[in-house]
C-alpha positions as CSV (number, residue, x, y, z in Angstrom):
1,X,-11.2,9.4,26.5
2,X,-12.3,11.2,23.3
3,X,-9.7,12.3,20.8
4,X,-10.1,14.7,17.9
5,X,-9.4,13.6,14.4
6,X,-9.3,16.4,11.8
7,X,-9.9,15.4,8.3
8,X,-8.8,17.2,5.0
9,X,-11.7,16.9,2.6
10,X,-11.0,17.9,-1.1
11,X,-13.1,17.7,-4.3
12,X,-11.8,15.1,-6.7
13,X,-11.0,16.3,-10.2
14,X,-12.8,13.2,-11.5
15,X,-15.7,13.8,-9.4
16,X,-16.7,13.0,-5.8
17,X,-14.5,13.9,-2.8
18,X,-11.7,12.4,-0.8
19,X,-11.0,12.6,2.8
20,X,-7.7,12.2,4.6
21,X,-7.2,12.2,8.5
22,X,-4.2,14.6,9.5
23,X,-2.0,12.3,11.8
24,X,-3.6,9.0,11.1
25,X,-3.6,6.6,8.1
26,X,-7.1,7.1,7.4
27,X,-8.5,7.5,4.0
28,X,-11.9,7.6,2.4
29,X,-14.0,8.8,-0.5
30,X,-17.4,9.4,-1.3
31,X,-19.6,10.6,-4.4
32,X,-21.3,13.4,-2.4
33,X,-20.7,15.5,1.0
34,X,-23.8,14.0,2.2
35,X,-22.2,10.6,2.0
36,X,-19.3,11.7,3.8
37,X,-20.4,11.3,7.5
38,X,-21.1,7.8,7.0
39,X,-18.0,7.0,4.9
40,X,-15.8,8.9,7.5
41,X,-17.4,6.9,10.7
42,X,-16.9,3.6,8.9
43,X,-13.2,4.4,8.0
44,X,-12.4,5.4,11.5
45,X,-14.3,2.2,13.0
46,X,-12.1,0.1,10.6
47,X,-9.0,1.9,11.5
48,X,-9.2,1.6,15.0
49,X,-10.8,-2.2,15.2
50,X,-8.5,-3.6,12.7
51,X,-11.2,-4.0,9.9
52,X,-10.1,-5.5,6.6
53,X,-11.6,-4.6,3.3
54,X,-11.4,-6.9,0.4
């Protein structure tokens, strides 16, 4: 069963971009819009698989 996750993407005042998932505790950032696909995929996978970042 696939679910849709909607992200709010904003330009950061210090440069780059941030993305927050609506209804989930998923957050990521990237230097360019082009990086976002990979960064969002990684953040979603980590959220649902219990990935830990150090």
